[in-house]
TORVO-709965 format. One record per residue: z negated, y, x of N, C-alpha, C in turn. Coordinates in steps of 0.05 Angstrom, whole numbers, padded with zeros to 5 digits, always signed. Each point is the difference from the previous one (the first is absolute). Last residue first. Example, Ala and Ser with C-alpha at 12.3 -4.5 7.8 and 13.67 -1.06 7.14 Angstrom:
-00142-00045+00257-00001+00024+00016-00014+00022-00015+00001-00115+00006+00000+00024-00018+00000+00024+00018
END
This chain:
-02051+01358+02546+00030+00010-00005+00002+00026+00014-00085-00050+00001+00032-00012+00016+00027+00014+00003-00077+00019-00056-00014+00005+00023+00019-00006+00019+00021-00015-00085+00004+00032-00007-00013-00004+00039+00027-00096-00023-00022+00013-00012+00010+00028+00008+00080-00063-00021-00027+00008+00024-00028+00015-00014+00066-00062-00065+00007+00022+00019-00029+00007+00011+00071-00070-00060-00024+00002+00014-00002+00026+00009+00042-00019-00096+00006-00009+00027-00028+00002+00018+00065+00025-00109-00027-00006+00021+00002-00010+00029+00051+00059-00094+00006-00007+00026-00035-00016-00005+00072+00039-00076-00019-00021+00007-00003-00013+00025+00054+00075-00082+00007-00016+00027-00037-00007+00008+00082+00051-00081-00033-00007+00011+00005-00019+00019+00059+00069-00071+00002-00008+00035-00029-00019+00000+00083+00043-00070-00025-00004+00000+00001-00014+00029+00056+00077-00059-00001-00018+00021-00028-00018-00001+00084+00071-00052-00027-00018-00012+00001-00020+00023+00074+00085-00010-00013-00026+00013-00029-00001-00012+00055+00079-00024+00026-00019-00001-00015-00022+00011-00056+00071-00025+00027-00004-00021+00015-00021+00008-00087-00020+00032+00007+00035+00008+00021-00009-00023-00090-00059+00056+00022+00002-00028+00003+00028+00000-00065-00077+00053+00024+00024+00004+00013+00000-00024-00101-00068+00041+00025+00015-00023+00015+00032+00007-00063-00084+00056+00007+00026-00008+00026-00003-00019-00086-00048+00061+00017+00000-00021+00006+00018-00006-00048-00066+00084+00006+00034-00017+00024-00014-00028-00096-00045+00078+00030+00000-00010+00011+00021-00012-00063-00055+00083-00001+00026-00019+00030-00008-00016-00069-00046+00078+00013+00002-00016+00008+00022-00011-00040-00042+00102+00012+00025-00016+00009-00004-00030-00073-00034+00083+00018-00020-00017+00005+00040-00012-00068-00028+00066+00025-00012+00011+00026-00002-00021-00093+00047-00023-00002-00002+00039+00039-00011+00009+00009+00040-00095-00029-00017+00005+00011+00004+00040+00036+00054-00096-00001+00000+00027-00013-00018+00002+00061+00024-00085-00023-00010+00016-00003-00011+00024+00063+00081-00076+00003-00030+00025-00030-00005+00006+00068+00047-00082-00025-00007+00009+00016-00018+00021+00044+00061-00082-00004-00015+00021-00029-00004+00015+00083+00046-00084-00028-00006+00004-00001-00016+00022+00069+00083-00055-00013-00023+00033-00032-00002-00010+00088+00047-00055-00022-00002+00000-00007-00026+00026+00076+00091-00025-00005-00030+00015-00023-00001-00012+00085+00057-00032-00027+00003-00006-00007-00035+00011+00081+00088-00010+00001-00025+00004-00036-00001+00002+00083+00063-00036-00022+00000-00003-00007-00027+00006+00083+00077-00002-00007-00012+00003-00034-00016+00003+00088+00077-00037-00027-00003+00008+00004-00027+00003+00057+00052-00035+00006-00020+00022-00018+00001+00007+00037+00018-00099-00022-00003+00017+00002-00010+00024+00080+00060-00062-00014-00015+00013-00023-00009+00006+00055+00054-00068-00021-00004+00014-00012-00022+00010+00098+00047-00023-00017-00016-00015-00032+00004+00015+00089+00040+00006-00027+00018-00006-00018-00015-00013+00081-00030+00024-00001+00012+00027-00037+00015-00007+00083-00060-00044-00030+00010-00014-00016-00001+00027+00082-00013+00008+00003+00005-00022-00027+00001-00012+00017-00037+00074+00013+00030+00006-00006+00009-00027-00066-00065+00018+00022-00007+00002+00011+00032+00005-00092-00020+00045+00014+00002-00022+00027+00000-00005-00067-00041+00083+00013+00022-00021+00018-00003-00028-00043-00072+00058-00018+00010-00018+00010+00028-00012+00019-00048+00083+00003-00023-00022-00003+00017-00029-00005+00051+00075+00022-00003-00011+00003-00017-00024-00084+00006+00043+00011+00029-00018+00022-00002-00004-00036-00071+00055-00014-00002-00031+00015+00016-00018+00027+00001+00094+00011-00014-00011-00009+00000-00036-00043+00058+00064+00031+00009-00006+00016-00021-00024-00086-00019+00044-00006+00018-00027+00029+00008-00005-00024-00091+00031+00011+00023+00015-00004+00017-00031-00054-00094+00027+00008+00014-00015+00014+00035+00008-00035-00126+00029+00003+00039+00011+00022+00009-00028-00081-00081+00023+00028+00013-00022-00002+00027+00024-00059-00098+00026+00009+00033+00001+00024+00010-00027-00076-00088-00007+00028+00003+00010+00001+00036+00000-00099-00021+00002+00025+00000-00011+00020-00001+00012-00080-00036+00048+00012+00023-00011+00016-00007-00016-00089-00039+00063+00029+00006-00010+00001+00023-00024-00085-00024+00038+00015-00021+00000+00023-00008-00001-00063+00073-00017+00007-00003+00030+00010-00029+00007+00040+00058-00072-00031-00005+00005-00001-00012+00027+00074+00062-00060-00007-00007+00020-00034-00005+00002+00060+00062-00055+00004-00027-00010+00003-00024+00026+00013+00095+00020-00022-00003-00017-00007-00034-00013+00089+00040+00025-00016+00005+00011-00021-00011-00017+00080-00013-00030-00005-00024-00001-00021+00009+00020+00080+00052-00018-00025+00003-00019-00012-00025-00005+00043+00068+00062+00005-00030+00008-00027-00001-00024+00075+00074+00026-00025+00000-00005-00009-00037-00014+00081+00083+00049-00008-00025-00014-00035-00009-00004+00070+00091-00010-00023-00013+00017-00002-00033-00009+00064+00078-00022-00001-00023+00004-00012-00012+00022-00017+00061-00082+00008+00007+00017+00007-00024+00013-00036+00036-00079-00015+00018+00012+00014-00010+00032+00000-00045-00084+00027+00016+00001-00015+00020+00015-00051-00068-00028+00017-00019+00010+00025+00020+00007-00104+00019+00002+00017+00007-00013+00023-00017+00008-00106-00027-00010+00027+00016+00014+00021+00000-00013-00108-00056+00003+00008+00014-00010+00023+00018+00015-00079-00075+00006+00017+00017+00007+00031+00005-00025-00119-00051+00018+00027+00011-00018+00010+00021+00011-00078-00087+00016+00012+00025+00007+00024+00000-00016-00095-00064+00029+00027-00002-00018+00007+00038+00011-00084-00078+00019+00022+00018+00012+00025-00006-00025-00105-00049+00038+00020+00003-00023+00020+00028+00002-00069-00089+00058+00020+00029-00006+00012+00001-00028-00081-00052+00082+00023+00004-00027+00006+00026-00001-00051-00064+00080+00017+00020-00017+00018-00008-00027-00090-00046+00078+00025-00001-00023+00013+00025-00010-00065-00050+00093+00016+00031-00013+00017-00012-00025-00078-00053+00051+00008+00005+00008+00016+00032-00012-00073-00029-00042+00008-00025+00014+00028+00010+00009-00042+00069-00053-00029-00022+00011+00007-00023+00017+00051+00085-00034-00001-00002+00030-00024-00019+00003+00085+00034-00076-00038-00019+00005+00006-00002+00020+00058+00072-00054-00007-00011+00018-00026-00016+00004+00080+00061-00062-00020-00008+00007+00001-00024+00025+00069+00083-00051-00003-00024+00015-00035+00002+00000+00087+00064-00055-00031-00013+00001-00002-00022+00018+00085+00082-00011-00018-00022+00000-00020-00008+00004+00095+00069-00018-00028-00001+00011-00003-00030-00002+00083+00083-00020-00012-00025+00004-00032-00009+00009+00104+00073-00014-00026-00005-00005-00024-00028+00006+00112+00064+00025-00021-00023-00010-00026-00001+00000+00101+00055-00013-00028+00001+00012-00005-00024-00010+00100+00052+00018-00018-00015-00007-00029-00003+00004+00091+00037+00014-00020+00023-00019-00018-00024-00005+00062-00008+00079+00010-00017-00043-00016+00012-00014-00015+00038+00086+00028-00011-00002+00022-00015-00022-00096+00026+00017+00010+00029-00004+00037-00013-00004-00099-00058-00014+00019+00004+00029+00023+00032-00019-00113-00041-00007+00025+00018-00009+00018-00003+00024-00109-00043-00028+00022+00004+00019+00020+00020-00022-00104-00051+00004+00020+00008-00002+00022+00012+00008-00096-00071-00019+00031+00014+00017+00010+00011-00025-00109-00051+00016+00026+00017-00011+00016+00009+00018-00082-00077-00009+00013+00023+00023+00013+00009-00029-00090-00057+00019+00015+00000-00006+00024+00017+00008-00086-00071+00002+00009+00014+00006+00019+00012-00011-00098-00060+00012+00018+00007-00015+00021+00020+00018-00073-00042+00036+00013-00023-00014+00022+00014-00021-00031+00070+00064-00012-00028+00007+00013-00023-00003+00035+00087-00022-00035-00006-00008-00011-00015-00003+00100+00050+00033-00026-00020+00002-00017+00006-00011+00106+00045-00012-00034+00003+00008-00018-00015-00011+00113+00045+00020-00013-00021+00013-00033+00005-00005+00102+00046-00019-00030+00007+00005-00017-00026-00009+00104+00039+00027-00006-00020-00007-00035+00010+00003+00106+00040-00011-00033+00018+00019-00011-00028-00012+00111+00029+00025-00021-00022-00021-00027+00004+00015+00100+00067-00007-00020-00014+00018-00017-00012-00019+00114+00026+00023-00027+00014-00009-00027-00008+00006+00098-00021-00001-00004+00030+00008-00017+00004-00012-00018-00103+00016+00034+00020-00007-00005+00027+00016-00079-00038+00000+00010-00002-00026+00032+00012-00008-00089-00012+00087+00021+00008-00005+00014-00011-00035-00110+00005+00033+00030-00018+00008+00029+00016-00016-00120+00005+00013+00028+00004+00000+00007-00013+00009-00107-00005-00028+00026-00012+00009+00019+00019-00004-00115-00014+00003+00025+00016-00007+00014+00001+00014-00094-00059-00017+00024+00001+00014+00025+00016-00017-00125-00032-00001+00026+00019-00013+00025+00005+00019-00101-00013+00008+00013-00030-00014+00030+00004-00009-00039+00052+00082-00026+00002-00027+00024-00030-00012+00072+00044+00037-00036+00007+00004-00017-00011-00018+00121+00003+00045-00034-00016-00007-00026+00012-00004+00124+00018+00010-00029+00019+00001-00020-00013-00016+00113-00007+00032-00015-00011-00026-00035+00019+00016+00124+00002+00005-00024-00002+00010-00037-00002-00017+00126+00027+00021-00015-00019-00004-00029-00004+00005+00094+00078-00005-00026-00005+00005-00018-00029-00009+00107+00024+00038-00015+00008-00022-00034-00009+00002+00061-00002+00076+00013+00017-00023-00003+00007-00021-00052-00044+00052+00024-00019+00018+00027+00019-00020-00119-00011+00009+00021+00022-00001+00030-00011+00008-00113-00037-00021+00024+00002+00004+00024+00013-00007-00125-00023+00002+00017+00014-00013+00031-00004+00025-00109-00018-00033+00028-00013+00013+00032+00018-00009-00120-00005-00002+00009+00019-00002+00026-00021+00007-00099-00028-00023+00023-00004+00015+00024+00018-00007-00114-00048-00013+00018+00023-00002+00024+00005+00019-00037-00098-00047-00012+00024+00006+00014+00024+00002+00021-00086-00034+00017+00012+00025-00008+00021+00016-00028-00045-00095-00014-00025+00024+00017+00012+00035+00002+00036-00108-00017+00014+00021-00005-00021+00019+00075-00024-00057-00003+00037+00012-00015+00002+00019+00007-00076-00054+00005-00013+00028+00002+00035+00020+00008-00018-00105-00026+00003+00011+00000-00003+00030+00077-00001-00038-00024+00028+00006-00018+00003+00001+00090-00069+00008-00032+00001+00001-00009+00017+00003+00085-00008+00029+00006-00007-00026-00028-00014-00011+00009+00067+00069+00026-00003-00007-00002-00009-00033-00066-00001+00063-00008+00015-00018+00037+00003-00019-00023-00047+00082+00006-00023-00021-00013+00013-00023+00020+00029+00102+00024+00004-00018-00014-00008-00034-00054-00015+00080+00012+00027-00005+00001+00005-00022-00028-00097+00014+00021+00023+00023-00007+00023-00024-00007-00115+00006-00022+00017-00020+00006+00023+00028+00056-00087-00018-00013+00014+00009-00011+00032-00012+00061-00061-00043-00017-00027+00018-00023+00021+00021+00081+00041-00057-00025-00016-00011-00028-00015+00009+00085+00061+00041-00010-00017-00002-00030-00004-00013+00057+00077-00012+00013-00025-00013-00009-00020+00006-00002+00067+00082+00003+00004-00023+00009-00033-00018-00020+00001+00104-00026-00011-00033+00010+00015-00030+00057+00009+00095-00009-00025-00001-00020-00013-00032+00048+00094+00019+00022-00017-00005-00007-00034+00004-00069+00075+00017+00007+00003-00039+00019-00023+00001-00028+00008+00081-00009-00005-00002-00003-00002-00047+00056+00048+00062+00010-00024+00013-00028-00023-00016-00004+00103-00018+00021-00019-00007+00010-00031+00003-00101+00033-00001+00028+00014+00022+00021-00018-00028-00076+00026-00055+00000-00012+00018+00017+00005+00009-00031+00034-00084-00021+00001+00019+00004-00012+00029+00049-00001-00093-00014+00025+00004-00003+00010+00033+00077-00064-00054-00018-00004+00021-00002+00023+00006+00050-00006-00085-00001+00009+00027-00027-00005+00017+00054-00016-00098-00002-00024+00021+00008+00025+00028-00017+00021-00091-00001+00011+00019+00001-00012+00020+00006-00040-00076+00023+00012+00002-00004+00019+00019-00048-00024-00047-00002-00019+00018+00017-00002+00017+00019+00053-00086-00028-00012+00012+00008-00021+00025+00094+00049-00012-00026-00002-00014-00024-00010+00001+00091+00052+00033-00023-00019+00012-00018+00001-00024+00116+00020+00035-00024+00014-00023-00019-00014+00005+00055-00018+00068+00012+00032-00018-00021+00008-00015-00033-00037+00085+00002-00008-00024+00015+00019-00022-00037-00036+00109+00012+00020-00011+00019-00006-00022-00081-00045+00072+00030-00007-00023+00000+00029-00015-00034-00020+00103-00007+00011-00023+00024-00003-00025-00036-00017+00117+00015-00016-00026-00016+00004-00032
END
């Protein structure tokens, strides 16, 4: 089970790298379980997975390789590719992301910084952001302008933007055909999120800000509950 995003941003490469499809479906985004997919949200966990290689091909290639305290992941991005690099130095970590989508002449760049406290249970904290730019006149490819506006505890409400529709709306009048119409779009996502695990509980919160030409969204969430220990899970 892999998520396919027309244009993706940081965290954004929501792509469990080292688990089987069934296990991925059960554990991905489950903050109450320490798993080899945790690096997607908290780069400090990249070094916890060991050395692995994961590949999947179903017409497009998705996969990742983990070595030492690093992970390199690739995923489809519309008619293009997204590449994500994660590095952990124990209690701190970072990620950088870059991608393109030829269908909308789009590019995406992003990054994150994370910390971890393993002195009593596990506490993770991360800050991330991304910038997306595309051309609305590039074609009729739908662009999900809320992609990347997600934290582990929720997402901004998605909005759809179709390049052809936007281009038509911005087309100059016949008597002003020579006018220079700017058909480029840009969006920015900023996020912060955290989780704390003990032997029997999980607490997590997240907040996100999304802004582009047409929309401005804020999302926040808080989760708390019981968890089984990782030895039981």
